[in-house]
C-alpha positions in Angstrom: 46.6 -64.2 23.1 42.9 -64.9 23.9 42.6 -61.7 25.9 43.7 -59.6 22.9 41.4 -61.4 20.6 38.4 -60.5 22.8 39.3 -56.8 23.1 39.3 -56.3 19.3 35.6 -57.2 18.8 34.7 -54.9 21.8 36.5 -52.0 20.2 34.8 -52.7 16.8 31.4 -52.8 18.5 32.1 -49.5 20.3 33.1 -47.8 17.0 29.9 -49.1 15.4 27.8 -47.7 18.2 29.5 -44.3 18.0 28.9 -44.2 14.2 25.2 -45.0 14.7 24.9 -42.2 17.3 26.6 -39.7 15.0 24.3 -40.6 12.1 21.2 -40.3 14.4 22.4 -36.8 15.5 22.9 -35.8 11.9 19.4 -37.0 10.9 17.8 -35.1 13.9 19.7 -31.9 13.0 18.6 -32.2 9.3 15.0 -32.8 10.4 15.1 -29.7 12.7 16.6 -27.6 9.9 13.9 -28.8 7.4 11.2 -28.0 9.9 12.6 -24.5 10.7 13.0 -23.7 7.0 9.4 -24.7 6.4 8.2 -22.5 9.3 10.2 -19.6 7.9 8.7 -20.0 4.4 5.2 -20.3 5.8 5.7 -17.2 8.0 7.0 -15.2 5.1 4.1 -16.2 2.9 1.6 -15.2 5.6 3.4 -11.9 6.1 3.3 -11.2 2.3 -0.5 -12.0 2.2 -1.2 -9.9 5.3 0.8 -7.0 4.0 -1.1 -7.2 0.6 -4.4 -7.1 2.4 -3.3 -4.2 4.6 -2.3 -2.3 1.5 -5.7 -2.9 -0.1 -7.5 -1.8 3.1 -5.4 1.3 3.3 -6.1 2.2 -0.3 -9.8 1.9 0.4 -9.4 4.2 3.4 -7.6 6.7 1.2 -10.4 6.6 -1.4 -13.1 7.1 1.3 -11.1 9.9 3.0 -10.6 11.6 -0.4 -14.3 11.4 -1.1 -15.2 12.8 2.3 -12.7 15.7 1.8 -14.3 16.6 -1.5 -17.7 16.8 0.2 -16.4 19.2 2.9 -14.5 21.3 0.4 -17.6 21.8 -1.7 -19.8 22.6 1.3 -17.3 25.0 2.9 -16.6 26.8 -0.4 -20.4 27.2 -0.8 -20.6 28.8 2.6 -17.6 31.1 2.0 -15.1 29.3 4.3 -11.3 28.6 3.8 -10.6 25.2 2.2 -6.8 25.5 1.7 -5.8 23.0 4.4 -8.3 20.4 3.2 -7.1 20.8 -0.4 -3.5 20.2 0.8 -4.6 17.0 2.6 -6.5 15.8 -0.5 -3.4 16.4 -2.7 -1.2 14.4 -0.3 -3.7 11.5 -0.3 -4.1 11.4 -4.1 -0.3 11.3 -4.5 -0.1 8.5 -2.0 -3.0 6.6 -3.7 -1.3 6.9 -7.1 1.9 5.3 -6.0 2.6 1.9 -7.6 5.0 0.6 -4.9 3.9 -1.7 -2.1 4.1 -0.1 1.3 5.9 -1.7 4.2 4.1 -2.5 7.5 5.8 0.6 9.1 4.6 2.8 6.2 1.1 1.4 6.4 0.9 2.0 10.2 2.3 5.6 9.8 -0.2 6.4 7.0 -3.1 5.0 9.0 -2.1 7.2 11.9 -2.2 10.2 9.5 -5.6 9.2 8.2 -6.9 9.0 11.8 -5.6 12.5 12.3 -7.4 13.6 9.1 -10.6 12.1 10.5 -10.3 14.4 13.5 -9.8 17.3 11.1 -13.1 16.3 9.3 -15.0 16.4 12.5 -13.6 19.8 13.2 -14.7 20.9 9.7 -18.1 19.5 10.3 -18.4 21.8 13.4 -17.1 24.6 11.2 -19.8 23.8 8.6 -22.5 24.1 11.2 -21.1 27.4 12.4 -20.9 28.7 8.9 -24.5 27.6 8.2 -25.6 29.3 11.3 -23.8 32.5 10.4 -25.2 32.4 6.9 -28.7 31.8 8.3 -28.3 34.7 10.7 -27.1 37.0 7.9 -30.0 36.0 5.7 -32.4 36.5 8.6 -31.0 39.9 9.4 -31.2 40.9 5.7 -34.8 39.8 5.8 -35.4 41.5 9.2 -36.1 38.0 10.7 -34.4 36.0 13.4 -33.9 32.3 13.1 -35.2 30.2 16.0 -33.4 27.5 17.8 -35.8 25.0 16.3 -34.7 26.0 12.8 -31.1 25.6 13.7 -31.8 22.1 15.1 -33.7 21.2 11.9 -30.6 22.1 9.8 -28.4 19.8 12.0 -30.9 17.0 11.3 -30.8 17.7 7.6 -27.0 17.6 7.6 -27.1 14.2 9.3 -29.6 13.0 6.7 -27.4 14.3 3.9 -24.5 12.3 5.4 -26.5 9.1 5.3 -27.5 9.8 1.7 -23.9 10.4 0.7 -22.8 7.1 2.3 -25.5 5.4 0.2 -24.3 7.1 -2.9 -20.7 5.8 -2.2 -22.1 2.3 -2.0 -24.0 2.7 -5.3 -20.9 4.3 -6.9 -18.9 1.1 -6.1 -21.1 -1.0 -8.4 -19.4 -2.1 -11.6 -20.7 -1.0 -15.0 -20.5 -2.9 -18.2 -20.2 -0.5 -21.2 -19.9 -0.8 -25.0 -21.7 -4.1 -25.1 -21.5 -5.7 -28.5 -23.4 -8.9 -29.6 -22.2 -10.7 -32.7 -23.1 -13.9 -34.5 -20.4 -16.2 -35.7 -21.3 -18.5 -38.6 -19.9 -22.0 -39.4 -17.1 -20.4 -41.4 -16.0 -18.2 -38.4 -17.3 -14.9 -39.9 -18.8 -12.4 -37.5 -21.9 -10.2 -38.0 -23.3 -7.7 -35.6 -27.0 -6.7 -35.2 -29.9 -7.9 -37.2 -28.5 -11.3 -38.2 -30.6 -14.3 -39.4 -31.0 -17.5 -37.4 -29.1 -19.6 -39.9 -26.1 -17.3 -39.5 -25.7 -18.0 -35.8 -23.4 -20.9 -35.1 -22.1 -19.1 -31.9 -23.0 -16.0 -30.0 -20.1 -13.6 -29.2 -20.7 -11.1 -26.4 -18.1 -8.5 -25.6 -17.9 -5.4 -23.4 -15.6 -3.6 -21.1 -15.8 -2.6 -17.4 -16.0 1.1 -16.9 -13.5 3.1 -14.8 -14.5 2.9 -11.1 -12.1 4.1 -8.5 -14.5 3.4 -5.6 -15.0 -0.3 -6.4 -12.8 -2.7 -4.5 -10.2 -4.5 -6.6 -10.0 -8.3 -6.5 -11.7 -11.4 -7.8 -15.2 -11.0 -9.1 -17.8 -13.3 -10.8 -19.3 -11.7 -13.9 -22.3 -13.5 -15.3 -24.0 -13.1 -18.8 -27.6 -14.0 -19.2 -29.2 -14.2 -22.6 -33.0 -14.0 -22.6 -35.1 -15.4 -25.5 -38.1 -13.6 -27.0 -40.3 -15.4 -24.5 -38.2 -13.8 -21.6 -36.7 -17.2 -20.6 -32.9 -17.5 -20.1 -30.9 -19.6 -22.6 -28.6 -22.0 -20.8 -26.9 -25.4 -21.1 -25.2 -26.8 -18.0 -23.1 -29.1 -20.1 -21.6 -26.0 -21.8 -20.8 -24.1 -18.7 -24.1 -22.5 -17.8 -25.4 -22.6 -14.2 -27.2 -20.6 -11.6 -26.5 -17.5 -9.5 -28.4 -15.5 -6.9 -29.8 -12.1 -7.7 -32.2 -10.1 -5.5 -32.7 -13.2 -3.3 -33.8 -15.5 -6.1 -31.9 -18.1 -8.1 -31.5 -17.4 -11.8 -29.8 -19.3 -14.7 -26.9 -17.7 -16.4 -25.7 -18.4 -20.0 -22.0 -17.9 -19.5 -19.7 -16.8 -16.6 -16.1 -15.6 -16.0 -14.2 -15.3 -12.7 -12.0 -12.2 -13.2 -9.6 -10.1 -11.2 -10.9 -6.6 -11.3 -8.1 -4.0 -11.4 -9.9 -0.9 -12.7 -8.0 -1.0 -16.0 -11.3 -0.8 -18.0 -10.6 -4.5 -18.9 -12.4 -6.1 -21.8 -14.4 -9.3 -21.4 -15.6 -11.6 -24.2 -18.0 -14.5 -23.9 -18.8 -17.2 -26.4 -21.9 -19.4 -26.4 -22.8 -22.2 -28.8 -26.5 -23.1 -28.4 -26.5 -26.2 -30.6 -29.8 -25.4 -32.2 -31.3 -22.5 -34.2 -32.5 -19.3 -32.5 -36.1 -18.5 -33.0 -36.7 -15.1 -34.7 -37.4 -12.2 -32.3 -35.9 -9.7 -29.9 -33.3 -11.1 -27.5 -31.7 -9.4 -24.5 -28.3 -9.7 -23.0 -28.0 -8.9 -19.3 -24.7 -8.6 -17.4 -24.5 -9.2 -13.6 -21.8 -8.8 -10.9 -21.8 -8.8 -7.1 -25.6 -9.0 -6.9 -26.3 -6.2 -9.4 -27.3 -5.9 -13.0 -24.4 -3.9 -14.5 -25.5 -3.7 -18.1 -27.9 -4.9 -20.8 -28.1 -5.0 -24.6 -30.9 -6.1 -27.0 -30.4 -7.8 -30.4 -32.7 -9.2 -33.1 -32.6 -12.5 -34.8 -34.6 -12.4 -38.1 
């Protein structure tokens, strides 16, 4: 009797230990699953971000290659050469650039390899340009009963290299945004708007609107666009409490009147800024300046009577 009574508690204790072990195993399995799920989500997010950046980089390479192809086509046509193969490559790149779909990593890698091949083609065409230049120079020299010297040929090569540098600088300048159709309006206390030549008492708020011009060379993405209003004494109008602040232009710090952080997508998007000064505007000529990425991209004058 006593022996049976002692065995029952032991069995109960063993069952309890087994239950605890099973629960612990389940907790560990759940923790491992949660951790692996988190790693999978993080990895997928990183892959999507990397793929998006690679697509943007590839689009910039396509734009640059298309621009370089245009330069060679124009030069070779001028020299009387054949540009059919270059035009076919350009058409393929334009069709690829105009596609709306996101490319896979395999497609990006394949297209990058094609562009690398096109780069070799450009180098070959540069040699052809030099040969065509030399032939044209020789023909001209023969027609004029003159012979071109080696020094003149070398000078032409130097000029071609200088032209390449100038073209690269032009590409950088072409990437600068441009604010167009700038309109300055005064909004009175009743909410009515008036453009150009308004009186000081009519200005409760300033409304400044414009759109960003089409620019296929500019890189798409987030950009800070600043508006600076200069008073007749050439001093910027600003109020930190109302969103004004400072930015850097040409290595110096300037005050801006209003600011927006936008995502530039080359859709000729329209931007509108409002500024409430809190006091009357002195009569005179004011100037609105628009800045982005370290450049002044537009300006507009208006008069307060």
